[in-house]
C-alpha positions in Angstrom: 0.0 0.0 0.0 2.8 2.3 0.9 4.5 1.6 -2.4 1.2 2.2 -4.3 0.8 5.6 -2.5 4.4 6.5 -3.4 3.8 5.7 -7.1 0.6 7.7 -7.1 2.3 10.7 -5.4 5.1 10.5 -8.0 2.6 10.4 -10.8 0.8 13.5 -9.3 4.1 15.4 -9.1 5.0 14.4 -12.6 1.6 15.7 -13.9 1.9 19.0 -12.1 5.5 19.3 -13.5 4.1 18.9 -17.0 1.5 21.6 -16.5 3.7 24.0 -14.6 7.2 23.7 -16.1 8.8 25.9 -13.5 9.3 26.5 -9.8 8.7 30.0 -8.3 8.6 31.5 -4.8 6.7 29.3 -2.4 3.9 30.8 -0.1 5.6 28.8 2.7 9.3 29.7 2.2 9.1 33.1 0.6 5.8 34.5 1.8 6.4 38.2 1.2 7.8 37.7 -2.3 5.1 35.3 -3.3 2.2 37.4 -2.1 3.7 40.7 -3.5 4.0 39.1 -6.9 0.6 37.5 -7.1 -1.0 40.4 -5.4 0.3 42.6 -8.2 -0.9 40.1 -10.8 -4.4 40.3 -9.4 -4.1 44.1 -9.5 -3.0 43.9 -13.1 -6.1 41.8 -13.9 -8.4 44.3 -12.3 -6.6 47.2 -14.1 -7.1 45.4 -17.4 -10.9 45.1 -16.8 -11.1 48.8 -15.8 -9.0 49.8 -18.9 -11.4 48.0 -21.2 -14.5 49.5 -19.7 -13.0 53.0 -19.7 -11.9 52.9 -23.3 -14.8 50.9 -24.8 -16.9 54.1 -25.1 -14.4 56.9 -25.4 -10.9 56.6 -26.9 -7.9 58.0 -25.0 -7.2 61.5 -26.4 -3.9 61.0 -28.3 -3.0 60.7 -31.9 -6.0 61.0 -34.2 -8.3 61.2 -31.2 -6.6 64.2 -29.7 -9.1 67.0 -30.1 -7.2 69.5 -28.0 -4.0 69.9 -30.0 -4.3 73.6 -29.9 -5.2 73.6 -26.2 -3.2 75.5 -23.7 -3.5 72.6 -21.2 -0.4 71.1 -19.9 1.3 69.3 -22.7 4.7 67.7 -23.1 7.0 66.8 -26.1 5.6 63.6 -27.7 9.0 62.0 -28.3 10.2 62.6 -24.7 6.9 61.3 -23.3 7.2 58.2 -25.5 10.8 57.5 -24.4 9.9 58.0 -20.7 6.9 55.8 -20.7 8.2 52.9 -22.8 12.0 53.2 -23.1 13.0 54.1 -19.6 10.7 51.5 -18.0 10.8 48.9 -20.7 14.6 48.8 -21.1 16.2 50.3 -18.0 13.6 49.5 -15.3 12.9 46.0 -16.6 16.6 45.2 -16.7 17.2 46.5 -13.2 14.5 44.3 -11.8 15.6 41.3 -13.8 19.3 41.5 -12.8 19.0 42.9 -9.2 16.0 41.0 -7.9 16.2 37.9 -10.2 17.4 34.6 -8.7 17.7 32.7 -11.9 18.5 35.5 -14.4 21.4 33.5 -15.8 19.2 30.6 -16.9 19.3 30.0 -20.7 15.5 30.1 -21.1 15.3 33.2 -18.9 17.9 35.0 -21.0 16.0 34.2 -24.2 12.8 35.7 -22.7 14.7 38.7 -21.5 16.3 39.3 -24.9 12.9 39.1 -26.7 11.3 41.5 -24.3 14.1 44.0 -24.8 14.0 43.4 -28.6 10.5 44.9 -28.5 11.2 47.7 -26.1 14.5 49.0 -27.4 12.7 49.6 -30.6 9.3 50.7 -29.1 10.9 52.9 -26.4 13.9 54.5 -28.2 14.0 53.9 -32.0 10.3 54.3 -32.7 9.9 57.7 -31.0 12.9 59.0 -32.9 11.8 57.9 -36.4 8.0 58.4 -36.1 6.5 61.4 -37.8 3.9 62.5 -35.3 0.8 64.4 -36.3 1.6 66.8 -33.3 4.8 67.4 -31.5 3.1 67.5 -28.0 0.7 65.3 -26.1 -1.4 65.9 -23.0 0.7 65.3 -19.9 -1.7 62.7 -18.4 -1.4 60.5 -21.4 2.3 59.5 -20.7 1.5 59.4 -17.0 -1.4 57.1 -17.7 1.0 54.9 -19.7 3.9 55.0 -17.2 2.0 53.8 -14.2 0.4 50.6 -15.8 3.7 49.9 -17.5 5.5 50.0 -14.2 3.1 47.4 -12.8 3.2 45.0 -15.7 6.9 45.4 -16.4 7.7 44.7 -12.8 5.7 41.4 -12.5 7.0 40.1 -15.8 10.6 41.0 -15.1 10.2 39.6 -11.6 8.8 36.4 -13.1 11.4 35.7 -15.8 14.2 36.8 -13.5 13.3 34.4 -10.7 11.3 31.5 -12.2 13.4 28.4 -12.5 12.3 26.6 -15.6 12.7 22.8 -15.7 15.7 21.3 -17.4 14.9 20.9 -21.1 12.2 23.5 -21.3 14.0 25.1 -24.2 12.6 22.2 -26.4 9.1 22.3 -24.8 6.4 23.0 -27.4 5.2 25.9 -25.3 8.5 27.6 -25.4 9.1 27.0 -29.1 5.6 27.9 -30.2 5.7 31.0 -28.0 8.9 32.2 -29.6 7.4 31.6 -33.1 4.2 33.5 -32.2 6.2 36.4 -30.6 8.5 36.9 -33.6 5.6 36.7 -36.0 3.8 39.4 -34.1 7.0 41.5 -33.9 7.4 41.4 -37.7 3.8 42.3 -38.3 4.0 45.2 -35.8 7.3 46.6 -37.1 6.3 46.4 -40.8 2.9 48.0 -40.1 4.5 50.9 -38.2 7.0 51.5 -41.0 4.1 51.4 -43.5 2.3 54.1 -41.5 5.4 56.2 -41.2 5.9 56.1 -45.0 2.5 57.7 -45.5 3.5 61.0 -43.9 6.4 63.3 -45.1 8.4 65.1 -42.5 6.4 68.3 -42.7 3.0 66.6 -43.2 0.7 66.4 -40.2 -2.3 65.0 -42.1 -3.6 61.5 -41.9 -3.8 59.2 -44.9 -5.6 55.9 -45.7 -3.0 53.1 -45.7 -3.1 50.3 -48.3 -1.3 47.1 -48.8 -0.2 44.2 -46.6 -2.8 43.6 -43.8 -4.0 47.2 -44.2 -6.2 45.9 -47.0 -8.2 43.9 -44.5 -8.0 45.8 -41.1 -7.4 49.3 -39.9 -4.8 48.5 -37.2 -2.4 45.7 -38.2 0.2 47.3 -35.9 -2.1 46.6 -33.0 -2.8 43.1 -34.2 1.0 42.5 -34.4 1.6 43.6 -30.9 -1.3 41.5 -29.6 0.2 38.4 -31.3 3.6 39.3 -29.8 2.3 39.3 -26.2 0.2 36.2 -26.8 3.4 34.5 -27.7 5.0 35.9 -24.6 2.2 34.5 -22.4 2.6 31.1 -24.0 6.4 31.2 -23.8 6.6 32.2 -20.2 3.6 30.1 -19.2 2.8 32.5 -16.4 0.0 34.5 -15.0 2.2 37.6 -15.2 2.5 37.1 -19.0 -1.2 36.4 -19.3 -2.4 39.5 -17.5 0.0 41.6 -19.6 -1.5 40.2 -22.7 -5.0 40.8 -21.4 -4.1 44.4 -20.7 -2.9 44.9 -24.3 -6.2 43.4 -25.4 -8.1 45.8 -23.2 -6.2 48.7 -24.8 -6.1 47.7 -28.5 -9.5 46.0 -29.0 -11.6 49.1 -28.2 -9.1 51.5 -29.7 -8.9 49.7 -33.0 -12.7 50.0 -33.3 -12.5 53.7 -32.5 -9.8 54.1 -35.2 -11.9 52.3 -37.7 -14.9 54.6 -37.0 -12.6 57.6 -37.2 -11.3 56.6 -40.6 -14.9 56.0 -41.9 -16.0 59.4 -40.6 -13.0 61.3 -42.1 -12.6 59.4 -45.4 -15.8 58.9 -47.4 -14.0 56.4 -49.7 -12.6 54.3 -46.9 -13.0 50.6 -47.8 -16.3 49.5 -46.3 -15.3 45.8 -45.9 -12.2 46.7 -43.9 -12.4 45.5 -40.3 -10.8 47.0 -37.1 -8.4 44.4 -35.8 -9.0 40.8 -37.0 -9.3 40.2 -40.7 -12.9 39.3 -41.8 -14.0 39.0 -38.1 -13.7 42.2 -36.0 
């Protein structure tokens, strides 16, 4: 009987190991770190829900939805705001958490995840703001502040996770890891190409908006958003973590309603805008 119990216990551990291919801080051994991490994960989930509800009916006032471009309200340079909200946190802040608080930052799988995250944010936080041709040089102050605070939360829990999660030996050939990387890179390419396509529509002195054509723009209004959603879906699969999942949910909460507002904006301002073009997902939404 004891032998049977031992075999059953081993089978249970093996099943759990297959589902959760990592070990993280224990609620028994590392109570503070465990509860801080998962408390922030729950906060991130709540924030994602609030974000969706807030933006479902009214788009955040930046870009084409900024109706106060000539306003005297407190505004800051767009490029600096972009670098501060995405570059400083996504590259510098994320790296500090990863290396200073991480306990397994030198794991091969962890390093790959770190490099992929930085691949996105080195471009998004530093290169993109420098090469983008903005419709306006300034943005309302609360927009970068409203980006900075959620980013601080989600970047912390994801850096905390990949810096301290100990993935099981051989996870680098696990289907979740491989598939996650493929999905991430696919989304990255779509996102980068779409951004460059949008940039090519506007000359350096041109502040007007134009209707993009070609590539996925023939089917949806916001392939740049779709690409980033695919990226972070790959991240959630690759990391196989709640931190990655709530980050992806937050991007969905931001891009799903905003893509619909963008589509409606295009239809309102361009009478010849293709009527069959969807917002975010070809032929569906």
